[in-house]
N, C-alpha and C positions, 0 to 999 in steps of 0.2 A: 598110243603107242609111242615110246620113248623117242625121240629123235636122235639117232646118232649121227655123228659127222662122218662124210665119206671125205679121203683125200684127194684135194686136184692137183694135177699136173701144175707146179708153179714153176716149173726151169729146167733145161736140159744145160749138160755139159759136152763137150767135145774136145777128143784131145787133137790137137792139128801138130803141122810142122810150121807151117808161116807162119807166126802168131800178128807179125802188125797187116800183112795181107788179109788174112782173115777176118780180123779186126775190120778192116775199111769194104770188105766186102759188106758183110754183115751189116756194117751202118750204112753206108752205099744205097744195097740195095731195101734195106724196112728199115730203117730211119733209126737205127738204134744211135745208144750214145753209151757214153765209159759212164759208169757210173762209181767203178774203184778198180782197181790192179795192183796186182803188187806180187812180193814171193811168198807162197805158204808154208805155212812149220809142218803143219801134221803132212801134209800134198807139199814138198820140197819143188815146185814147179811153178812158174812164171806163172798168173791168173790173169783173167784181161773178163770182170763182169760187166756185161752189156742189158739196156735197160732200155724200153720206149714204151713206159709206162709209171708214172709218179710216182705211182702207187705201188712198184714192184720196185726194191734194191732192182736183182737181176731176175732176168727170163734168159738170156743164155749165158754160159760161161765156155771161154776158150782155155784150154790148159796148152803150155806148152810140153811139147816131150812126145810127140807122137814118134816112135819109132820107124826110122828111112824106109824099111823095107817092109811097111804094115803096107798091104795091097789091097786092103778095104778097111772102111769105115767100120767100128763094134755097130754103130750109132745104125738103126734102122733107118729109120727119117727125121725131120725137122719139119714139124708142121705148122703152117701159118696162116689163123684164117684172113678172110676179107671182108668188105661189106656187101661188093656188089659186083655183076660180068665186067666194069669197068675199070673196077682195084685193080682188077683181076690180068686187065688187059694192060696194065701199067706197068706193073709187079712183073710182069712177065719180061717187056720190054725193055726194065730197069736191070731184072736177074740176067738177060741179054748183054747188056752196055758194061756190065761188070764182070765178064769170063766165064759164065752161067753157061754147063752144056748139058748136053743129052734133054734137053726141051719136051716135054711131051705134055698136049694136052689130052685129059682123059675126065671121063664122068659114069661116077661110081652109080650114077641115077638118084643118091639120095645128097653127092657133091660134086663140083665142076670144079676140076684140078690141074695144077701142072704139077709137073715134078721136072726137076731139073738137078743138075748135080751142081755142087758149089766148086769152088779151083780145088779143091783136095777131094774130090767127089765123093763127099757126105752126100744124100739123098737127103734135096728142099720138095714138102711140096706145101703149096699154096692152096687154097680150098672157099669156097663157101658151099653154105648147104643149099640144097634144091628143096622147092617145096612137097617132094616125094618121096619115098622110102621104099627099096627092093631089099630084097639081102643080098650080103656079100659073103664076096667079091663078085664085084659085076664091074667091069669092062665095056664100053663103049670111046667110039673116039671122039674127042673136044675140036670142034674148030670154031677160034675164037676170034673168024674173021668175020663171022654170020651175025644177024641181030641179035640181041637179049629175046625176044618173041620167039626168032627163029632155032637160035637152042634150047629155049624152055618148050616147045612144041615138039623138038625133035629128040629130047629129052623123056615128054607126058610119051608118047610114040612108042620109044623106045621100055621104055621100064611097065606098060600095060599088057607086055608080052609076058612078062615075069607072072607066074602065078602065086609069089607073096608080093606083088604090089600093092601099095597102101599111099594115102596123104600122109607128108610128115608128119600134123599134129596126133593124128588115129595111132602112130607108130607111139607118140611120145606122149600119149594117155595110156598106150597097154604098156610101154618100159615105165613109168611110174607106177600101174599099179601092181607090177613085178616087184619093183623097189619098196613098196609098204609091206609087200609081203617077206622079204627078206632079212626084215629086221624085228 
C-alpha cells in the first residue's frame, strides 16, 4: 500500500476583542510564549502567534478585529491535551485563576474533559484519553475531587453499560484497519 500523508491539525486562529488580555490569558494558563507578532499584509490586522512547542512556530494565532457586536465565537472549541488527571486538575485551577467561566467536568468515556469559556467566551476543552472507547457523543459528569482510581472505576462502570464499549487499544486497531482500506 502506498502511504499517503494525512493532514494533522497544526494550529488554530481566533478573532479576539482584546488582544493583550487574550494573550495574557493563553500564556498564563497554557504556558504559551509569543513567537511572533505584527500586522499582516494579506490580512491587515494585528496578529499574535503563540507556541508551547519549540518544534512549532505557532499553535494558536490571536487576531485583532473581532466585531464588537459578535455575540458568539465562530470557533467551536480549542482543545488541549494533558498527560494525566493531576495535570487536568492543575489546568482547571489555572483557568479559574485567569478568569475562565462556565467550568464543567465531563467524562466522554473515551476522554476526561473540562470545558470552560475563556474571557471572550470561546470554548476551551482540556482533556486526556481514557483506556476505554464508547460511541460518541457520550456525556457523564466528571468529579475531579475524586481520586484517580475512583474516576477510572466510575468511568469503566458507565462505559460498560454502552453496547459499543471496548478498550481503547481495540478501537485503535479497528480504526487502523479502516484507514488502511481508505487509500
